[in-house]
Backbone of each chain as ProteinMPNN parsed JSONL, in Angstrom:
{"seq_chain_A": "MPAGNVSTDEAARRRAAAIDHHPVPLAGGEARGQVPAGARPARNAIIGAAVIGYAWLLGGAAPFSTRALLEVLLPGAVLGAIAYARPPERIPAPESVDMAGSSYWIIAIALLFEWEASAVRDGRPWHPSLTDLINPLIAPHPIKTAAIVVWLLAGWALVRR", "coords_chain_A": {"N_chain_A": [[84.83, 144.196, 130.264], [82.359, 141.929, 130.46], [79.955, 141.532, 128.961], [80.322, 143.062, 126.668], [82.493, 141.762, 125.514], [81.385, 139.282, 124.885], [79.533, 140.009, 122.985], [81.244, 140.995, 120.986], [82.671, 138.678, 120.365], [80.591, 137.14, 119.387], [79.885, 138.559, 117.093], [82.219, 138.269, 115.618], [82.186, 135.524, 115.241], [79.933, 135.241, 113.64], [80.737, 136.617, 111.364], [82.813, 134.985, 110.528], [81.382, 132.681, 109.994], [79.868, 133.522, 107.86], [81.774, 133.765, 105.89], [82.902, 131.198, 105.685], [81.208, 128.584, 104.5], [81.105, 125.96, 105.063], [80.011, 123.148, 106.954], [81.765, 121.838, 108.636], [85.208, 122.341, 109.563], [87.478, 122.498, 106.829], [89.873, 120.135, 105.649], [92.975, 118.608, 104.576], [92.621, 117.074, 101.404], [90.166, 118.286, 100.697], [90.435, 120.888, 101.574], [92.139, 121.866, 99.712], [90.591, 122.108, 97.544], [89.974, 119.712, 96.364], [87.716, 117.237, 95.193], [85.334, 114.959, 96.759], [86.059, 111.376, 96.738], [84.064, 109.825, 95.464], [82.819, 111.522, 93.729], [83.546, 111.829, 91.108], [82.854, 109.811, 88.843], [83.711, 109.013, 86.25], [86.428, 109.649, 86.176], [87.279, 108.016, 88.262], [86.739, 105.524, 87.159], [88.575, 105.451, 85.076], [90.983, 105.544, 86.508], [90.711, 103.15, 87.924], [90.737, 101.309, 85.804], [93.314, 101.765, 84.885], [94.825, 100.922, 87.074], [94.171, 98.185, 87.161], [95.117, 97.443, 84.66], [97.835, 97.986, 84.973], [98.427, 96.162, 86.993], [97.989, 93.807, 85.608], [100.045, 93.948, 83.765], [102.315, 93.896, 85.456], [101.867, 91.431, 86.603], [102.541, 89.788, 84.534], [105.243, 89.919, 84.323], [108.497, 88.464, 84.271], [109.655, 86.397, 86.964], [112.183, 87.542, 89.239], [113.234, 89.318, 87.436], [114.576, 92.412, 86.111], [112.639, 94.082, 85.157], [110.341, 93.273, 86.575], [111.107, 94.002, 89.138], [111.378, 96.803, 88.901], [108.768, 97.436, 88.236], [107.465, 96.864, 90.569], [108.643, 98.658, 92.294], [107.909, 101.115, 91.231], [105.079, 101.786, 91.828], [105.445, 102.195, 94.563], [107.12, 104.43, 94.574], [105.448, 106.292, 93.335], [103.252, 106.416, 95.106], [104.626, 107.299, 97.343], [105.443, 109.826, 96.462], [102.945, 111.046, 96.104], [101.998, 110.968, 98.74], [103.797, 112.671, 99.928], [103.853, 115.086, 98.427], [101.234, 115.778, 97.62], [99.143, 115.015, 99.593], [96.304, 112.888, 100.146], [92.98, 113.392, 101.549], [93.181, 112.516, 104.843], [92.382, 109.647, 106.859], [91.522, 110.174, 110.116], [93.889, 109.339, 112.582], [93.662, 107.303, 115.532], [93.921, 108.867, 118.758], [94.915, 107.402, 120.813], [95.517, 103.937, 121.54], [94.186, 100.994, 123.044], [96.369, 99.293, 125.121], [96.274, 96.643, 126.005], [94.394, 95.602, 124.23], [95.759, 96.016, 121.834], [97.822, 94.268, 122.189], [96.839, 91.787, 121.504], [96.861, 91.818, 118.716], [99.609, 92.096, 118.317], [100.569, 89.711, 119.383], [99.317, 87.803, 117.708], [100.403, 88.474, 115.198], [103.094, 88.105, 115.734], [103.06, 85.366, 116.171], [102.461, 84.474, 113.582], [104.804, 85.291, 112.219], [106.672, 83.766, 113.597], [105.873, 81.14, 113.003], [106.253, 81.177, 110.267], [108.997, 81.743, 110.169], [110.062, 79.432, 111.302], [109.372, 77.602, 109.372], [110.784, 78.558, 107.139], [113.383, 78.293, 108.081], [113.57, 75.553, 108.391], [113.171, 74.656, 105.756], [112.177, 72.443, 104.345], [110.219, 70.234, 102.241], [108.039, 69.184, 103.578], [107.526, 71.014, 105.484], [106.383, 73.599, 104.652], [106.867, 77.091, 103.783], [104.898, 80.117, 104.163], [105.094, 81.51, 101.814], [105.794, 79.471, 100.019], [103.383, 78.172, 99.977], [101.586, 80.078, 99.044], [102.549, 81.006, 96.585], [102.038, 79.037, 94.439], [99.276, 79.297, 94.394], [98.797, 81.888, 93.473], [99.845, 81.798, 91.004], [98.463, 81.584, 88.425], [97.808, 83.942, 85.848], [95.475, 85.776, 85.908], [94.727, 85.579, 88.632], [97.024, 86.394, 89.932], [97.075, 88.988, 89.016], [94.779, 89.993, 90.305], [95.64, 89.767, 92.942], [97.732, 91.606, 92.926], [96.314, 93.957, 92.468], [94.909, 94.11, 94.885], [97.1, 94.491, 96.559], [98.035, 96.987, 95.637], [95.823, 98.594, 96.273], [95.896, 98.325, 99.021], [98.241, 99.699, 99.537], [97.438, 102.279, 98.817], [95.482, 102.676, 100.747], [97.102, 102.75, 102.99], [98.501, 105.107, 102.525], [96.482, 106.906, 102.941], [96.152, 106.823, 105.633]], "CA_chain_A": [[83.366, 144.127, 130.383], [82.015, 140.626, 129.881], [78.889, 141.581, 127.958], [80.913, 143.57, 125.427], [83.325, 140.713, 124.929], [80.509, 138.257, 124.311], [78.972, 140.547, 121.76], [82.309, 141.045, 119.985], [82.93, 137.3, 119.951], [79.448, 136.685, 118.582], [79.997, 139.211, 115.785], [83.338, 137.643, 114.908], [81.757, 134.177, 114.849], [78.992, 135.379, 112.514], [81.516, 137.009, 110.176], [83.536, 133.795, 110.087], [80.396, 131.747, 109.435], [79.448, 134.033, 106.555], [82.857, 133.513, 104.933], [83.066, 129.752, 105.524], [79.871, 127.983, 104.5], [81.186, 124.529, 105.322], [79.569, 122.81, 108.313], [82.931, 121.459, 109.448], [86.414, 122.905, 108.967], [88.038, 121.661, 105.775], [91.249, 119.706, 105.876], [93.503, 117.687, 103.59], [92.293, 117.287, 100.006], [89.044, 119.211, 100.528], [90.922, 122.246, 101.793], [92.819, 122.307, 98.488], [89.629, 122.139, 96.459], [89.759, 118.395, 95.789], [86.35, 116.773, 95.434], [85.337, 113.621, 97.347], [86.44, 110.312, 95.808], [82.947, 109.29, 94.701], [82.16, 112.581, 92.965], [83.975, 111.805, 89.706], [82.826, 108.393, 88.453], [84.491, 108.761, 85.036], [87.841, 109.661, 86.569], [87.525, 106.813, 89.069], [86.745, 104.367, 86.254], [89.854, 105.483, 84.356], [92.03, 105.153, 87.466], [90.522, 101.721, 88.183], [91.215, 100.56, 84.631], [94.775, 101.894, 84.851], [95.372, 100.069, 88.144], [94.038, 96.785, 86.734], [96.052, 97.266, 83.539], [99.205, 97.935, 85.516], [98.557, 94.891, 87.707], [98.094, 92.759, 84.574], [101.402, 94.086, 83.218], [103.259, 93.404, 86.475], [101.623, 89.994, 86.767], [103.156, 89.06, 83.425], [106.705, 90.07, 84.343], [109.198, 87.248, 84.694], [110.21, 86.508, 88.32], [113.595, 87.909, 89.404], [113.705, 90.18, 86.345], [114.68, 93.846, 86.433], [111.344, 94.686, 84.851], [109.438, 93.003, 87.7], [111.565, 94.813, 90.274], [111.035, 98.207, 88.649], [107.31, 97.593, 88.241], [107.035, 96.861, 91.975], [109.143, 99.882, 92.938], [107.238, 102.308, 90.677], [103.936, 102.219, 92.655], [105.958, 102.704, 95.831], [107.608, 105.791, 94.34], [104.297, 107.156, 93.03], [102.505, 106.635, 96.356], [105.472, 108.126, 98.203], [105.382, 111.202, 95.959], [101.607, 111.568, 96.421], [101.914, 111.159, 100.197], [104.654, 113.794, 100.331], [103.58, 116.351, 97.729], [99.805, 116.082, 97.523], [98.48, 113.953, 100.365], [94.835, 112.89, 100.109], [92.354, 113.601, 102.853], [93.555, 111.354, 105.637], [91.491, 109.135, 107.897], [92.206, 110.557, 111.359], [94.401, 108.231, 113.401], [93.236, 107.439, 116.93], [94.888, 109.512, 119.653], [95.56, 106.337, 121.593], [94.872, 102.622, 121.429], [94.3, 100.232, 124.277], [97.567, 98.457, 125.019], [95.884, 95.23, 126.132], [93.769, 95.235, 122.963], [96.813, 95.974, 120.806], [98.701, 93.114, 122.406], [96.293, 90.638, 120.761], [97.397, 91.921, 117.361], [101.058, 91.856, 118.35], [100.776, 88.268, 119.609], [98.912, 87.053, 116.507], [101.374, 88.728, 114.12], [104.341, 87.438, 116.142], [102.84, 83.937, 115.908], [102.587, 84.266, 112.13], [106.223, 85.404, 111.872], [107.384, 82.632, 114.195], [105.527, 79.935, 112.229], [106.908, 81.364, 108.97], [110.446, 81.631, 110.36], [110.412, 78.031, 111.526], [109.25, 76.912, 108.074], [111.9, 78.996, 106.28], [114.61, 77.727, 108.639], [113.543, 74.122, 108.085], [113.404, 74.547, 104.313], [111.82, 71.09, 103.882], [108.913, 70.234, 101.555], [106.95, 68.854, 104.502], [107.315, 72.161, 106.373], [106.455, 74.715, 103.687], [106.637, 78.456, 104.273], [103.674, 80.735, 103.619], [105.415, 81.844, 100.424], [105.691, 78.235, 99.23], [101.963, 77.821, 99.842], [100.834, 81.109, 98.307], [103.03, 81.175, 95.204], [101.265, 78.259, 93.448], [97.887, 79.785, 94.326], [98.709, 83.134, 92.691], [100.586, 81.629, 89.747], [97.679, 81.971, 87.232], [97.913, 85.388, 85.598], [94.362, 86.589, 86.43], [94.73, 85.608, 90.104], [98.149, 87.244, 90.321], [96.628, 90.364, 88.758], [93.869, 90.378, 91.39], [96.455, 89.932, 94.161], [98.478, 92.865, 92.795], [95.333, 95.038, 92.668], [94.695, 94.194, 96.343], [98.322, 95.081, 97.13], [98.05, 98.421, 95.293], [94.776, 99.256, 97.072], [96.392, 98.376, 100.406], [99.204, 100.805, 99.569], [96.679, 103.536, 98.811], [94.844, 102.784, 102.07], [98.135, 103.162, 103.947], [98.795, 106.531, 102.289], [95.37, 107.695, 103.498], [96.185, 106.733, 107.094]], "C_chain_A": [[82.865, 142.844, 129.703], [80.979, 140.708, 128.774], [79.429, 142.049, 126.615], [81.735, 142.512, 124.725], [82.478, 139.656, 124.244], [79.968, 138.745, 122.977], [80.013, 140.616, 120.652], [82.605, 139.65, 119.451], [81.825, 136.789, 119.036], [79.528, 137.272, 117.175], [81.101, 138.565, 114.962], [82.942, 136.26, 114.409], [80.842, 134.232, 113.636], [79.736, 135.749, 111.232], [82.233, 135.779, 109.608], [82.584, 132.81, 109.425], [79.953, 132.203, 108.054], [80.502, 133.752, 105.49], [82.956, 132.022, 104.636], [81.702, 129.084, 105.628], [79.898, 126.511, 104.858], [80.77, 124.226, 106.754], [80.719, 122.402, 109.22], [84.171, 122.066, 108.794], [86.993, 121.954, 107.933], [89.478, 121.316, 106.11], [91.668, 118.819, 104.73], [93.098, 118.073, 102.173], [91.189, 118.296, 99.796], [89.499, 120.656, 100.68], [91.627, 122.78, 100.552], [91.881, 122.277, 97.293], [89.425, 120.801, 95.788], [88.344, 117.955, 96.128], [86.407, 115.383, 96.06], [85.539, 112.539, 96.289], [85.284, 109.848, 94.927], [82.307, 110.294, 93.756], [82.542, 112.582, 91.486], [84.009, 110.368, 89.219], [83.676, 108.087, 87.225], [85.979, 108.694, 85.366], [88.185, 108.409, 87.363], [87.59, 105.566, 88.186], [88.07, 104.297, 85.502], [90.992, 105.034, 85.277], [91.941, 103.654, 87.755], [91.05, 100.876, 87.037], [92.737, 100.603, 84.562], [95.427, 100.989, 85.893], [95.311, 98.597, 87.727], [95.003, 96.492, 85.586], [97.486, 97.141, 84.017], [99.444, 96.605, 86.225], [98.718, 93.731, 86.716], [99.505, 92.737, 83.997], [102.421, 93.504, 84.194], [103.101, 91.907, 86.67], [102.279, 89.163, 85.683], [104.672, 89.148, 83.411], [107.356, 88.797, 84.862], [109.759, 87.428, 86.098], [111.71, 86.799, 88.285], [114.12, 88.789, 88.269], [113.772, 91.636, 86.816], [113.339, 94.522, 86.206], [110.372, 94.496, 86.021], [109.812, 93.868, 88.898], [111.143, 96.276, 90.101], [109.525, 98.424, 88.727], [106.724, 97.475, 89.653], [107.447, 98.172, 92.641], [108.371, 101.124, 92.484], [106.005, 102.723, 91.499], [104.371, 102.774, 94.003], [106.421, 104.144, 95.684], [106.45, 106.755, 94.105], [103.516, 107.457, 94.314], [103.307, 107.508, 97.322], [105.405, 109.584, 97.785], [104.027, 111.833, 96.278], [101.51, 111.885, 97.917], [102.693, 112.398, 100.625], [104.161, 115.113, 99.733], [102.103, 116.736, 97.735], [98.998, 115.036, 98.279], [96.967, 114.036, 100.257], [94.284, 113.185, 101.497], [92.563, 112.349, 103.691], [92.446, 110.952, 106.611], [92.18, 109.439, 109.231], [92.641, 109.33, 112.159], [93.915, 108.407, 114.836], [94.333, 108.07, 117.779], [95.644, 108.468, 120.476], [94.843, 105.025, 121.296], [95.106, 101.883, 122.74], [95.472, 99.241, 124.168], [97.225, 96.968, 125.118], [95.254, 94.745, 124.827], [94.801, 95.105, 121.854], [97.666, 94.72, 120.947], [98.172, 91.873, 121.693], [96.834, 90.626, 119.335], [98.88, 91.567, 117.33], [101.34, 90.365, 118.516], [100.453, 87.478, 118.345], [99.924, 87.246, 115.376], [102.718, 88.073, 114.453], [104.24, 85.928, 115.903], [103.041, 83.616, 114.426], [104.054, 84.301, 111.716], [107.009, 84.2, 112.397], [107.148, 81.353, 113.389], [106.223, 79.985, 110.867], [108.421, 81.155, 109.107], [110.859, 80.178, 110.555], [110.34, 77.24, 110.221], [110.426, 77.275, 107.163], [113.199, 78.35, 106.772], [114.704, 76.238, 108.321], [113.855, 73.884, 106.608], [113.086, 73.17, 103.74], [110.444, 71.131, 103.206], [107.755, 69.937, 102.519], [106.715, 69.957, 105.55], [107.383, 73.431, 105.513], [106.241, 76.073, 104.354], [105.353, 78.995, 103.637], [103.886, 81.079, 102.135], [105.278, 80.608, 99.531], [104.235, 77.849, 99.001], [101.212, 78.804, 98.958], [101.263, 81.181, 96.839], [102.277, 80.322, 94.171], [99.827, 78.766, 93.291], [97.766, 81.019, 93.436], [99.461, 83.014, 91.364], [99.748, 81.976, 88.508], [97.62, 83.493, 87.088], [96.737, 86.205, 86.146], [94.36, 86.694, 87.964], [95.876, 86.475, 90.613], [97.78, 88.715, 90.119], [95.731, 90.855, 89.888], [94.651, 90.621, 92.677], [97.226, 91.253, 94.108], [97.541, 94.058, 92.985], [95.078, 95.228, 94.171], [95.899, 94.867, 97.013], [98.376, 96.586, 96.865], [97.008, 99.186, 96.119], [95.194, 99.359, 98.537], [97.398, 99.518, 100.548], [98.503, 102.149, 99.614], [96.008, 103.762, 100.178], [95.866, 103.232, 103.117], [98.484, 104.637, 103.779], [97.714, 107.407, 102.918], [95.349, 107.669, 105.022], [97.106, 107.792, 107.669]], "O_chain_A": [[82.955, 142.717, 128.482], [81.105, 140.028, 127.755], [79.06, 141.524, 125.565], [81.687, 142.375, 123.503], [82.811, 139.19, 123.155], [79.944, 138.017, 121.985], [79.702, 140.327, 119.496], [82.77, 139.455, 118.247], [82.081, 136.101, 118.048], [79.274, 136.581, 116.189], [80.944, 138.341, 113.762], [83.306, 135.862, 113.303], [80.938, 133.408, 112.727], [79.41, 135.259, 110.151], [82.261, 135.555, 108.398], [82.924, 132.181, 108.424], [79.693, 131.38, 107.177], [80.17, 133.527, 104.326], [83.078, 131.622, 103.478], [81.11, 129.023, 106.706], [78.85, 125.872, 104.95], [81.132, 124.961, 107.673], [80.656, 122.597, 110.434], [84.177, 122.283, 107.582], [86.999, 120.74, 108.137], [90.197, 122.08, 106.754], [90.822, 118.325, 103.984], [93.209, 119.234, 101.778], [91.234, 119.081, 98.848], [89.0, 121.544, 99.99], [91.71, 123.992, 100.353], [92.325, 122.407, 96.152], [88.772, 120.733, 94.747], [87.83, 118.254, 97.206], [87.412, 114.687, 95.916], [85.241, 112.738, 95.112], [85.496, 109.511, 93.762], [81.352, 109.96, 93.054], [81.91, 113.278, 90.692], [85.077, 109.757, 89.181], [84.298, 107.027, 87.152], [86.695, 107.807, 84.901], [89.244, 107.811, 87.17], [88.391, 104.664, 88.43], [88.624, 103.214, 85.31], [91.851, 104.247, 84.88], [92.961, 102.968, 87.824], [91.719, 99.865, 87.249], [93.378, 99.608, 84.224], [96.455, 100.366, 85.629], [96.274, 97.853, 87.914], [95.628, 95.432, 85.542], [98.25, 96.305, 83.534], [100.505, 95.996, 86.09], [99.483, 92.798, 86.956], [100.087, 91.676, 83.769], [103.285, 92.717, 83.806], [104.083, 91.195, 86.877], [102.545, 87.977, 85.876], [105.32, 88.518, 82.575], [106.841, 88.139, 85.766], [110.289, 88.495, 86.411], [112.415, 86.339, 87.387], [115.33, 88.984, 88.154], [113.116, 92.029, 87.78], [112.944, 95.415, 86.955], [109.67, 95.428, 86.414], [108.942, 94.4, 89.588], [110.623, 96.901, 91.026], [109.058, 99.453, 89.215], [105.61, 97.937, 89.902], [106.703, 98.729, 93.448], [108.199, 102.069, 93.253], [105.883, 103.899, 91.842], [103.756, 103.702, 94.53], [106.157, 104.982, 96.547], [106.456, 107.882, 94.6], [103.162, 108.607, 94.578], [102.747, 108.348, 98.027], [105.32, 110.477, 98.628], [103.953, 112.997, 96.671], [101.005, 112.938, 98.307], [102.305, 113.091, 101.565], [104.06, 116.124, 100.429], [101.774, 117.917, 97.845], [98.256, 114.26, 97.675], [96.402, 115.13, 100.275], [95.02, 113.223, 102.484], [92.168, 111.252, 103.293], [91.689, 111.784, 107.109], [93.31, 109.003, 109.45], [91.858, 108.406, 112.38], [93.771, 109.536, 115.307], [95.521, 107.84, 117.551], [96.825, 108.621, 120.788], [93.695, 105.02, 120.852], [96.089, 102.118, 123.444], [95.539, 98.451, 123.226], [97.802, 96.139, 124.415], [95.527, 93.636, 124.367], [94.727, 94.192, 121.032], [98.168, 94.179, 119.962], [98.951, 90.998, 121.316], [97.214, 89.58, 118.808], [99.348, 90.846, 116.449], [102.237, 89.82, 117.873], [101.211, 86.592, 117.951], [100.263, 86.293, 114.676], [103.397, 87.55, 113.569], [105.207, 85.292, 115.485], [103.69, 82.635, 114.063], [104.504, 83.446, 110.953], [107.899, 83.685, 111.72], [108.075, 80.587, 113.123], [106.718, 78.971, 110.374], [109.046, 80.488, 108.283], [111.886, 79.743, 110.033], [111.135, 76.33, 109.989], [110.995, 76.409, 106.499], [114.018, 77.911, 105.965], [115.782, 75.725, 108.019], [114.677, 73.039, 106.254], [113.68, 72.774, 102.736], [109.603, 71.96, 103.554], [106.629, 70.384, 102.301], [105.824, 69.846, 106.392], [108.314, 74.228, 105.632], [105.53, 76.187, 105.352], [104.805, 78.407, 102.705], [102.974, 80.952, 101.318], [104.724, 80.681, 98.434], [103.889, 77.275, 97.968], [100.311, 78.418, 98.213], [100.431, 81.392, 95.956], [101.91, 80.841, 93.117], [99.237, 78.68, 92.214], [96.771, 81.19, 92.731], [99.685, 84.014, 90.681], [100.277, 82.616, 87.599], [97.414, 84.224, 88.056], [96.962, 87.231, 86.787], [94.039, 87.741, 88.525], [95.728, 87.2, 91.597], [98.121, 89.572, 90.934], [95.885, 91.975, 90.375], [94.366, 91.564, 93.415], [97.359, 91.939, 95.121], [97.924, 95.057, 93.594], [95.036, 96.354, 94.665], [95.744, 95.696, 97.91], [98.72, 97.367, 97.753], [97.276, 100.285, 96.604], [94.894, 100.343, 99.212], [97.406, 100.221, 101.559], [98.909, 103.049, 100.348], [95.972, 104.88, 100.691], [95.538, 104.0, 104.021], [98.733, 105.337, 104.76], [97.993, 108.516, 103.373], [94.597, 108.425, 105.639], [97.265, 107.876, 108.887]]}, "seq_chain_B": "MSDRTITVIGFVVIIALLVVLEILARRKIGRIPTLGGWLGFVMRRPAGRALILAGWLWLGWHYFAR", "coords_chain_B": {"N_chain_B": [[98.312, 62.137, 110.187], [100.115, 64.277, 108.112], [103.328, 66.017, 108.369], [103.359, 68.236, 106.731], [100.65, 68.859, 106.457], [100.092, 69.619, 109.055], [101.608, 71.935, 109.241], [100.312, 73.547, 107.349], [97.778, 73.706, 108.532], [98.487, 75.129, 110.787], [99.131, 77.666, 109.686], [96.613, 78.325, 108.662], [95.073, 78.467, 110.989], [96.308, 80.623, 112.335], [95.878, 82.731, 110.534], [93.109, 82.734, 110.523], [92.732, 83.52, 113.132], [93.632, 86.158, 113.011], [91.639, 87.235, 111.385], [89.397, 86.854, 113.021], [90.074, 88.561, 115.141], [89.861, 91.042, 113.84], [87.133, 91.053, 113.257], [86.04, 91.026, 115.856], [87.032, 93.475, 116.738], [85.727, 95.265, 115.023], [83.124, 94.856, 115.799], [83.229, 95.948, 118.191], [83.81, 94.456, 120.464], [85.241, 93.842, 123.493], [88.417, 95.496, 123.962], [89.781, 95.702, 121.649], [91.576, 97.205, 119.054], [90.74, 98.072, 115.612], [92.475, 96.67, 112.78], [93.175, 98.611, 110.93], [92.886, 100.949, 112.482], [94.811, 100.485, 114.396], [97.144, 100.337, 112.849], [97.052, 102.93, 111.879], [97.508, 104.336, 114.235], [100.114, 103.476, 114.815], [101.352, 104.632, 112.643], [101.353, 107.286, 113.215], [103.732, 108.397, 113.93], [106.662, 109.367, 112.143], [108.651, 107.366, 111.872], [107.241, 105.004, 112.328], [105.438, 105.148, 110.214], [107.186, 104.97, 108.023], [108.194, 102.421, 108.453], [105.921, 100.752, 108.206], [105.137, 101.29, 105.552], [107.423, 100.439, 104.241], [107.26, 97.742, 104.817], [104.986, 97.103, 103.344], [105.935, 97.559, 100.751], [107.936, 95.644, 100.678], [106.413, 93.305, 100.802], [105.171, 93.387, 98.282], [107.418, 93.179, 96.617], [108.365, 90.672, 97.418], [106.329, 88.857, 96.737], [105.576, 89.463, 94.114], [107.723, 90.205, 92.532], [109.606, 88.315, 92.756]], "CA_chain_B": [[98.373, 63.493, 109.63], [101.505, 64.549, 107.743], [103.904, 67.269, 108.884], [102.946, 69.328, 105.837], [99.274, 69.222, 106.822], [100.143, 70.349, 110.339], [102.107, 73.288, 108.94], [99.238, 74.291, 106.676], [96.744, 73.988, 109.544], [99.033, 76.208, 111.628], [98.94, 78.944, 108.98], [95.171, 78.605, 108.567], [94.605, 78.869, 112.329], [96.818, 81.969, 112.654], [95.185, 83.717, 109.681], [91.734, 82.805, 111.044], [92.818, 84.309, 114.372], [93.713, 87.576, 112.596], [90.302, 87.62, 110.895], [88.514, 86.937, 114.204], [90.431, 89.794, 115.858], [89.295, 92.183, 113.111], [85.671, 91.017, 113.449], [85.778, 91.456, 117.243], [87.32, 94.91, 116.838], [84.671, 96.012, 114.328], [81.888, 94.747, 116.594], [83.547, 96.636, 119.46], [83.805, 93.503, 121.567], [86.534, 94.018, 124.148], [89.074, 96.784, 123.695], [90.71, 95.45, 120.554], [91.425, 98.171, 117.96], [90.75, 97.469, 114.276], [93.836, 96.644, 112.225], [93.397, 99.932, 110.336], [93.084, 101.914, 113.562], [96.093, 100.189, 115.037], [98.199, 100.782, 111.926], [96.995, 104.398, 111.875], [98.175, 104.806, 115.46], [101.559, 103.23, 114.638], [101.868, 105.534, 111.601], [101.346, 108.694, 113.653], [105.132, 108.837, 113.954], [107.303, 109.126, 110.836], [109.37, 106.087, 111.854], [106.23, 103.969, 112.172], [104.923, 105.259, 108.843], [108.218, 104.439, 107.122], [108.294, 100.971, 108.68], [104.741, 100.082, 107.642], [105.189, 101.412, 104.088], [108.514, 99.562, 103.783], [106.706, 96.388, 104.879], [104.08, 96.948, 102.195], [106.772, 97.449, 99.549], [108.619, 94.353, 100.746], [105.425, 92.282, 100.422], [105.034, 93.43, 96.827], [108.655, 92.638, 96.012], [108.501, 89.257, 97.747], [105.347, 87.998, 96.051], [105.315, 89.786, 92.704], [108.938, 90.415, 91.744], [110.487, 87.17, 92.93]], "C_chain_B": [[99.841, 63.842, 109.348], [101.984, 65.87, 108.349], [103.455, 68.465, 108.05], [101.539, 69.813, 106.197], [99.252, 70.029, 108.118], [100.613, 71.785, 110.11], [101.01, 74.135, 108.319], [98.148, 74.658, 107.675], [97.206, 75.132, 110.455], [98.823, 77.564, 110.98], [97.46, 79.321, 108.932], [94.643, 79.107, 109.914], [95.049, 80.305, 112.643], [96.088, 83.028, 111.819], [93.724, 83.861, 110.132], [91.693, 83.641, 112.323], [92.856, 85.808, 114.049], [92.337, 88.077, 112.136], [89.332, 87.791, 112.067], [88.796, 88.218, 114.993], [89.799, 91.01, 115.186], [87.77, 92.231, 113.298], [85.315, 91.509, 114.853], [85.981, 92.965, 117.384], [86.204, 95.725, 116.188], [83.342, 95.958, 115.085], [82.056, 95.377, 117.97], [83.379, 95.708, 120.658], [85.202, 93.561, 122.201], [87.133, 95.364, 123.764], [90.06, 96.661, 122.546], [90.514, 96.519, 119.475], [91.335, 97.44, 116.618], [92.191, 97.512, 113.758], [94.175, 98.022, 111.626], [93.677, 100.989, 111.391], [94.44, 101.737, 114.228], [97.26, 100.649, 114.144], [98.248, 102.309, 111.871], [97.7, 104.973, 113.087], [99.691, 104.632, 115.335], [102.149, 104.259, 113.665], [101.761, 107.011, 111.989], [102.761, 109.247, 113.663], [105.771, 108.5, 112.614], [108.011, 107.778, 110.77], [108.384, 104.934, 111.648], [105.671, 103.953, 110.763], [105.908, 104.633, 107.851], [108.297, 102.921, 107.233], [107.131, 100.234, 108.013], [104.779, 100.139, 106.11], [106.311, 100.54, 103.511], [108.04, 98.104, 103.8], [105.79, 96.108, 103.71], [104.883, 96.748, 100.9], [107.485, 96.091, 99.511], [107.664, 93.219, 100.33], [105.274, 92.211, 98.907], [106.241, 92.823, 96.137], [108.709, 91.117, 96.208], [107.564, 88.383, 96.915], [105.232, 88.265, 94.555], [106.569, 90.028, 91.874], [109.872, 89.217, 91.829], [109.872, 85.919, 92.328]], "O_chain_B": [[100.697, 63.722, 110.224], [101.193, 66.712, 108.776], [103.204, 69.551, 108.572], [101.272, 71.015, 106.236], [98.496, 70.991, 108.257], [100.087, 72.726, 110.704], [100.8, 75.286, 108.704], [97.649, 75.783, 107.671], [96.413, 75.991, 110.841], [98.389, 78.509, 111.639], [97.096, 80.479, 109.134], [93.862, 80.058, 109.967], [94.265, 81.104, 113.153], [95.724, 84.087, 112.33], [93.17, 84.96, 110.127], [90.737, 84.378, 112.563], [92.208, 86.617, 114.714], [91.929, 89.193, 112.456], [88.55, 88.741, 112.107], [87.87, 88.881, 115.458], [89.269, 91.896, 115.857], [87.191, 93.303, 113.475], [84.397, 92.313, 115.019], [85.208, 93.647, 118.058], [85.781, 96.749, 116.726], [82.541, 96.89, 115.022], [81.149, 95.344, 118.801], [82.883, 96.103, 121.713], [86.211, 93.356, 121.526], [86.428, 96.258, 123.296], [91.039, 97.403, 122.465], [89.387, 96.722, 119.023], [91.805, 96.308, 116.501], [93.014, 98.291, 114.239], [95.286, 98.53, 111.783], [94.574, 101.817, 111.236], [95.119, 102.704, 114.573], [98.221, 101.258, 114.612], [99.321, 102.909, 111.822], [98.405, 105.977, 112.987], [100.458, 105.523, 115.7], [103.284, 104.704, 113.831], [102.05, 107.888, 111.175], [102.966, 110.439, 113.43], [105.46, 107.471, 112.016], [107.982, 107.114, 109.734], [108.656, 104.003, 110.889], [105.455, 102.89, 110.181], [105.521, 103.873, 106.963], [108.449, 102.222, 106.231], [107.33, 99.222, 107.341], [104.487, 99.144, 105.447], [106.169, 99.973, 102.428], [108.376, 97.326, 102.906], [105.805, 95.014, 103.145], [104.56, 95.894, 100.075], [107.619, 95.474, 98.454], [108.051, 92.3, 99.608], [105.251, 91.128, 98.322], [106.104, 92.048, 95.19], [109.053, 90.374, 95.289], [107.949, 87.311, 96.448], [104.829, 87.378, 93.803], [106.498, 90.054, 90.645], [110.825, 89.116, 91.057], [110.475, 84.847, 92.38]]}, "name": "protein", "num_of_chains": 2, "seq": "MPAGNVSTDEAARRRAAAIDHHPVPLAGGEARGQVPAGARPARNAIIGAAVIGYAWLLGGAAPFSTRALLEVLLPGAVLGAIAYARPPERIPAPESVDMAGSSYWIIAIALLFEWEASAVRDGRPWHPSLTDLINPLIAPHPIKTAAIVVWLLAGWALVRRMSDRTITVIGFVVIIALLVVLEILARRKIGRIPTLGGWLGFVMRRPAGRALILAGWLWLGWHYFAR"}
């Protein structure tokens, strides 16, 4: 009987609405009772200070040292553990992307790799690689610290994807 | 113009191209996805996720540990 079914469905919907007051279904961090990122300014300030402090520490590590290697690997391990054990609320990935549009990105990134590869293969001062150009720019400790902060934030952004 | 200058200009042009692509994608000109959206699509599969995260870790090692 269609009318009866509609009425039963309506009652079930109302019961569900009474239990769940959220306008949209919860997922990810919110479903586990986590609050939005901007809701705890003190906690965010502490995390921000810790990230900058860590970046300052890593920025001061001697190149090719075990300490520098471990200090790069540690954020990777921490982010990996967070992504696996307690993933944050993720930004929904698109169901599909336009292949023609994506090809622009693929071509541009391939160009960058090709230009870099040719410079690395040449290995001459007059054909520097991107690394040769960037390393002197990020050599000052504060700038290296800022670059590491950007790298850490990029890692966090990837975990949220 | 020296060879070094040409190399530097090449890098600047390619990086500017990447920035222009992102601007076009954000303004929804053409069908270009944003870099974040594109990476998100690639990371839908575990292999893609592992590859992108490994690339991020490699960048950190290359620029900050070496």
